[in-house]
C-alpha positions as a printed Julia matrix, in Angstrom:
291×3 Matrix{Float64}:
   0.0     0.0    0.0
   1.0     3.64  -0.27
   0.79    5.05   3.27
  -1.01    8.36   3.45
  -1.78   10.94   6.13
  -4.04   13.99   5.86
  -2.69   17.49   5.27
   0.74   16.93   3.69
   3.61   19.17   4.76
   3.43   21.38   1.66
  -0.22   22.38   2.28
   0.05   25.86   3.83
  -3.61   26.82   3.55
  -4.54   28.78   6.71
  -7.31   27.18   8.8
 -10.88   28.39   8.42
 -11.2    29.23  12.12
  -8.26   31.67  12.04
 -10.46   34.81  12.35
 -12.21   33.32  15.38
  -8.87   32.5   17.02
  -7.69   36.07  16.55
 -10.99   37.56  17.72
 -10.88   35.46  20.89
  -7.29   36.5   21.59
  -8.13   40.18  21.12
 -11.18   39.94  23.39
  -9.06   38.29  26.04
  -6.47   41.07  25.9
  -8.54   44.19  25.27
 -11.66   43.54  27.31
 -13.48   46.87  27.69
 -10.69   48.85  26.01
  -6.94   49.44  25.85
  -6.4    51.96  28.64
  -2.73   52.54  27.84
  -3.09   53.04  24.09
  -5.72   55.68  24.87
  -2.91   57.88  26.23
  -1.56   58.25  22.67
  -3.05   61.11  20.6
  -5.86   59.93  18.33
  -4.19   60.91  15.06
  -0.67   59.71  15.93
   0.99   57.42  13.4
   3.95   55.09  13.9
   6.18   52.78  11.94
   8.38   49.99  13.15
   9.61   46.46  12.54
   9.63   43.0   14.06
  12.99   41.26  14.44
  13.84   37.7   15.46
  16.54   37.28  18.09
  17.19   33.64  17.19
  17.2    31.3   14.2
  13.75   29.94  13.46
  11.23   28.83  10.84
   8.73   31.6   10.19
   5.1    30.79  10.84
   2.08   32.93  11.72
   1.86   35.59   9.01
  -1.9    35.15   8.49
  -2.53   35.51  12.24
  -0.5    38.7   12.52
  -2.21   40.16   9.46
  -5.65   39.2   10.79
  -4.87   40.76  14.18
  -4.27   44.19  12.69
  -7.03   43.8   10.08
  -9.57   43.31  12.86
  -8.27   46.37  14.71
  -7.78   48.84  11.85
  -7.62   48.27   8.09
  -5.23   51.21   7.85
  -2.35   49.24   9.43
   0.08   48.04   6.76
   2.51   45.12   7.13
   5.4    44.62   4.7
   6.84   41.12   5.0
  10.46   40.14   4.42
   9.85   36.38   4.61
   7.07   33.86   3.99
   5.68   31.17   6.25
   7.96   28.14   6.08
  11.09   30.24   5.39
  14.12   29.89   7.63
  14.98   33.18   9.33
  18.31   33.98  10.97
  18.84   35.76  14.27
  18.73   39.51  13.73
  16.58   39.33  10.6
  13.65   41.69  10.06
  10.47   39.64   9.67
   8.15   42.48   8.73
   7.81   46.25   8.84
   4.66   47.89  10.13
   3.15   51.36   9.77
  -0.15   53.05  10.42
  -2.27   54.5   13.26
  -0.46   54.22  16.59
  -3.36   53.11  18.77
  -4.36   49.9   16.94
  -0.71   48.96  16.4
   0.03   49.32  20.1
  -3.13   47.41  20.98
  -2.41   44.54  18.59
   1.33   44.23  19.25
   1.16   41.58  21.96
  -1.55   39.48  20.32
   0.29   39.43  16.99
   3.59   38.54  18.65
   1.98   35.86  20.8
   0.72   34.09  17.69
   4.02   34.52  15.84
   6.19   33.37  18.75
   4.12   30.25  19.39
   3.7    29.25  15.76
   7.33   29.94  14.86
   8.32   27.74  17.81
   6.06   24.9   16.66
   7.28   25.14  13.06
  10.9    25.28  14.18
  10.53   22.16  16.33
   8.76   20.33  13.51
  11.6    21.27  11.15
  14.15   19.75  13.54
  12.27   16.46  13.62
  11.74   16.47   9.85
  15.46   17.05   9.31
  16.31   14.25  11.73
  14.36   11.65   9.69
  15.32   12.96   6.24
  16.16   10.17   3.83
  14.49    7.39   5.82
  11.16    7.49   3.97
   9.4     8.06   7.28
   7.15   11.07   7.94
   6.85   12.9   11.25
   3.28   13.36  12.52
   1.83   15.61  15.2
  -0.84   14.57  17.73
  -3.88   16.05  19.49
  -1.63   17.34  22.3
  -2.15   20.96  21.31
  -2.99   24.19  23.11
  -6.79   24.36  23.62
  -8.4    26.57  20.99
  -5.28   26.67  18.8
  -5.17   23.17  17.36
  -5.61   24.16  13.73
  -3.01   26.91  14.16
  -0.41   24.56  15.6
  -1.12   21.91  13.0
  -0.61   24.55  10.29
   2.71   25.35  11.98
   3.74   21.68  11.92
   3.21   21.69   8.16
   5.25   24.89   7.86
   8.12   23.04   9.51
   7.93   20.04   7.2
   5.92   17.71   9.42
   2.55   16.2    8.64
  -0.74   16.2   10.47
  -2.35   13.22  12.14
  -6.11   13.47  12.67
  -7.45   16.92  13.49
  -9.78   15.64  16.18
 -12.07   12.83  17.25
 -14.33   13.37  14.23
 -12.11   12.73  11.2
 -10.44    9.41  11.97
 -11.0     6.34  14.16
  -8.13    5.66  16.56
  -8.79    2.61  18.71
  -6.85    2.42  21.96
  -6.67    0.1   24.94
  -9.88    1.26  26.62
 -11.85    1.13  23.36
 -10.72   -2.48  22.9
 -11.7    -3.37  26.45
 -15.13   -1.79  26.03
 -15.74   -3.46  22.65
 -14.68   -6.91  23.88
 -11.73   -7.51  21.56
  -9.4    -5.81  19.14
 -11.15   -7.32  16.13
 -14.57   -6.33  17.44
 -13.42   -2.76  18.0
 -12.06   -2.49  14.45
 -15.26   -3.94  12.99
 -17.34   -1.5   15.03
 -15.16    1.38  13.84
 -15.69    0.36  10.21
 -19.45    0.25  10.68
 -19.72    3.5   12.63
 -17.48    5.71  10.5
 -17.54    4.68   6.88
 -15.11    6.4    4.57
 -12.53    7.4    7.18
  -9.25    5.79   8.2
  -9.3     3.27  11.03
  -6.19    3.01  13.19
  -5.59    0.7   16.14
  -2.97    0.9   18.86
  -1.08   -2.27  19.82
   1.43   -2.88  22.58
   3.09   -6.12  21.44
   3.96   -8.17  18.38
   1.23  -10.6   19.36
  -1.35   -7.81  19.23
   0.09   -6.7   15.89
  -0.54  -10.21  14.51
  -4.14   -9.94  15.67
  -4.5    -6.46  14.16
  -3.18   -7.57  10.78
  -5.95  -10.13  10.63
  -8.64   -7.57  11.5
  -8.04   -5.14   8.62
  -7.32   -1.62   9.95
  -5.66    0.99   7.74
  -2.93    1.93  10.22
  -1.43    0.23  13.26
   0.11    2.36  16.0
   3.05    0.62  17.66
   3.03    1.98  21.19
   6.39    2.17  22.99
   7.96   -0.67  21.0
  11.7    -1.23  21.36
  13.81   -0.67  18.24
  14.14   -4.44  17.87
  10.37   -4.93  18.05
   9.77   -2.07  15.63
  12.06   -3.74  13.1
  10.29   -7.06  13.67
   6.91   -5.37  13.19
   8.06   -3.85   9.89
   9.33   -7.25   8.71
   6.06   -8.94   9.66
   3.98   -6.32   7.86
   6.13   -6.61   4.73
   5.89  -10.39   4.8
   2.1    -9.98   4.55
   2.38   -7.57   1.6
   2.23   -4.37   3.7
  -1.55   -4.43   4.34
  -1.27   -1.57   6.86
   0.81    1.53   7.46
   2.84    1.44  10.66
   3.11    4.38  13.06
   5.58    4.42  15.95
   4.74    6.44  19.04
   5.82    6.76  22.67
   9.18    7.9   24.06
   9.9     9.83  20.85
  12.41   12.67  21.14
  14.72   14.54  18.81
  17.5    12.27  20.03
  15.61    9.01  19.34
  13.5     9.8   16.29
  16.16    8.98  13.67
  16.74    5.49  15.02
  12.98    4.89  15.22
  12.46    6.05  11.63
  15.35    3.88  10.43
  13.48    0.71  11.46
  11.27    1.17   8.4
   8.05    2.42   9.99
   5.94    4.73   7.83
   5.25    7.38  10.47
   6.58    8.58  13.8
   4.23   10.69  15.91
   5.51   13.07  18.58
   3.39   15.09  20.99
   6.37   17.29  21.78
   5.98   19.07  18.42
   3.05   21.0   19.86
   3.0    20.61  23.64
   6.6    21.27  24.7
   7.37   24.32  22.57
   9.4    27.29  23.79
   8.39   30.62  22.25
  10.77   32.09  19.68
  12.2    35.42  20.86
  10.77   38.19  18.68
  10.87   41.92  19.26
   8.77   44.8   17.89
  10.22   48.3   17.92
   8.38   51.5   16.91
   9.7    54.77  15.58
   7.4    57.8   15.63
   6.66   59.29  12.23
């Protein structure tokens, strides 16, 4: 088979809920009004620029643009890089000019989105580079910041990773408790096929014995949970001996230090929650100069 996952790395279409994400962030920050920006004269204009203080992969342009669009259409951003581009410490990311009040009000919200999404994209790029040449793709998980899942999954794609399921609604992923509730692994897979026609069905296994059972039950993908490198290689060999009826995903104890060795066993995918849940914000700075 040809293993597939939704939303390939090159798809940089912004998510449909982007305006709602920005609106929620602005409501959270502004509340009843920006008391400090109100100290600036109404007609004052400013210009400035945003600079990165460290190497990174740029991500978040649509969120920054939407932030200022919602505040004042007169704010103009001039970009020096595109989402997915590598940016070096000291580089200007964009220049900004327009009415002072909305720029001051939107500064933190815009930077919050950029710093988080650049961090996610940068981490994804490190993992993607680590598995380059193995034929294995790096996947994200549902371990995302609440309310910002589609944003972080966009950022993973910017960094060269690929998206696993978006949520509970677009793919069946059968785990230990589902199997226990259904009565058996095979029964759970059959129930998943009946309940959600037309979507991928994946099942998690914890041993080679369970993998044997899964191969006989007909899922699309098998998740190999916390397998040793030796067992991962054995799982790949077993799947190939059967004509590769399923795609194999390795998960559990995945880090930047271990991901290359995991990918080299021949699995199709490696999923890592750390792409989205352990990120450290990229250091960006915005500086204004009065016109």
